[in-house]
C-alpha angles and dihedrals in degrees: 000000000000115000093240092050090055093047093049087062090056106040131069105181117067123180123201121206105206094015095167095067119114091243096044102045097064092048090052089051092051092051090047090054089054094055103264121140106238128197130171152172136217140167097230136049116229148138094291091052091049091050095049092047089052087057090054101262115150108225127183122207111228125033108258132161094244092060091081094061111128096014120136094189131019126207121191134189119244088231091077121104114240092245094055104140096226094045092050090051091048093053092047095045100075089234110132104263125190138177114246096256091062091057090043088056092050091051092052087057090057090068127068096211111040120169114202110197113198139164139121091262135027101022096129094045095047092045090048092048092051092046091050091051094049094045093049090045088053092237091140102229128184109224140185112194132182092222135038114271108213093212090066096020088227147086090246149006135214114225135182099237130087090248120106124182117197139174107235114204122203095204108130087347094285091147089068087072090065127089107213126181090200125029121203118196113193098179142318121229135163107281140130087031089156084074105025095037093198139038088238091059090048091050090049090057091054088051089054090050092048089052089058090068110108096194119014146356121217112196141178100250092194093060113088096202092050092052091047089052093055098035094098095050113100105150099079136036119270116207115195132205133187147101096286118094092233091074127095092232117034137185110219138172092030116191127179116220127188091006115306103359110118133221115190146157120244119218129188098208101305097342119100108224097181146274130301127201116194129203095196118080135245143039090269089067091056087062092045089051092048090053090051091046093053091050094046092051090050090051092050108261117148117241091241090057090046092051094048094047093049091049088053093048112104099175137274124277112292092012104114086318114179107228095183149302121251129174088348092305118123119215117203133175126207135180095221108136106151122074092246091052092046090051097054092042095048093042088054092047092051090055094054097086099247115152093234133359117219111195117199109194130187111197110222121214125359093243095056092043092050098043095045099033096127092045091051091048092051096050093044088061088067099079122066091247135014123205117184136197131207114290112268103226095191108174095357140091114221099250088147096067089226122157135184087244088066088062098042089051087066097047116074115235093000123141136194135201135195098225134048089230091060091047092050093046093050092050093048092047093052108031118095138198111294094028130123122224111195125183115208134192144074097250125072098300088117084080088068091057090050091045091052090049091049092050091050091049091051089054 
């Protein structure tokens, strides 16, 4: 038995440092539902804090040493700096203290049918789609999602069944702490190379995660890296999905309506299961939907329920999320931050019959920007216009000497600005009726979309 599993049987009071985070809040909710007393701290108010307080959780603003008083176990988010006052106190206190992924792993072991959805791209969308299907089919799932699902207005839900759906992230191998019964691999692409160093190392981690499945592996049969990752696994069934006829589940007769929204037939081998109409754009979302469909069928949802739920699905938070429409200009925000994600998102946007597409991109981490500079430059040539912000370094120091100017130099007619205010003003000055302004990136570039909306409202 894992140490944390044993301790969870003995303790009753669990304290979360950084409880408002999208990955922390659902775990706190799950423990609450199982009778634990939960407390927490954070530096910022927000929707997640409000929700937890409404459930009776005592939350302190500001991370101070005294916040841990009375705790029998402490969980902290990986986003904390090592000198965080509350984290230092926790580690010195003798109270069992664990990083979030360890608790996440323990929770996956509390459910008999846990689906771990992984992949370089699409995890949040596929996890959200599957959650939406299971909730609408009244199959009572528990879910932990990386983005907010509008249906439940949350990053997670606590259900009464033995089924758990969770987004499994490969970053620094945290998904290896989970214990899935079913593993879903959407795709594998070069990313987080500051940690993995090579694509081969990254692929090897996905193989390790796939091997954790106790029951079944569901894999994108069209993705070469995914199929390489599972090629050595022979002790459990592998179900494939994709657009190629060699797969077990196939999308056929694809038609795009109203721009980039797809309508397609789903086949299980030679058997037609039915038709799906999506209200999220792009071919990549056909594959995300197929992954969710295979899982939902395995769990026991009827195809009619699946079809209806996917038609109702309008995306997760920050996944082609419409922020507003002003003066005939549509403002959208999207989490795409890797060249492959940018490509599918921008390709979809360019098919949606806008007059011009203005892409506002915030590069995230110096390592990714430097290592994939040419790839970023190529995909940012897709929109009509590219506007860039400063690079968000996040956890890194710029040992690469990389600057936003290095990227704009490679993109014709692109511009960059130091402040979000300058970016917003430039977009508003130049966009015209019938245009799309889309903010892109996994940092805080969503603030630009909201700032543009605010400036339009003030006018």
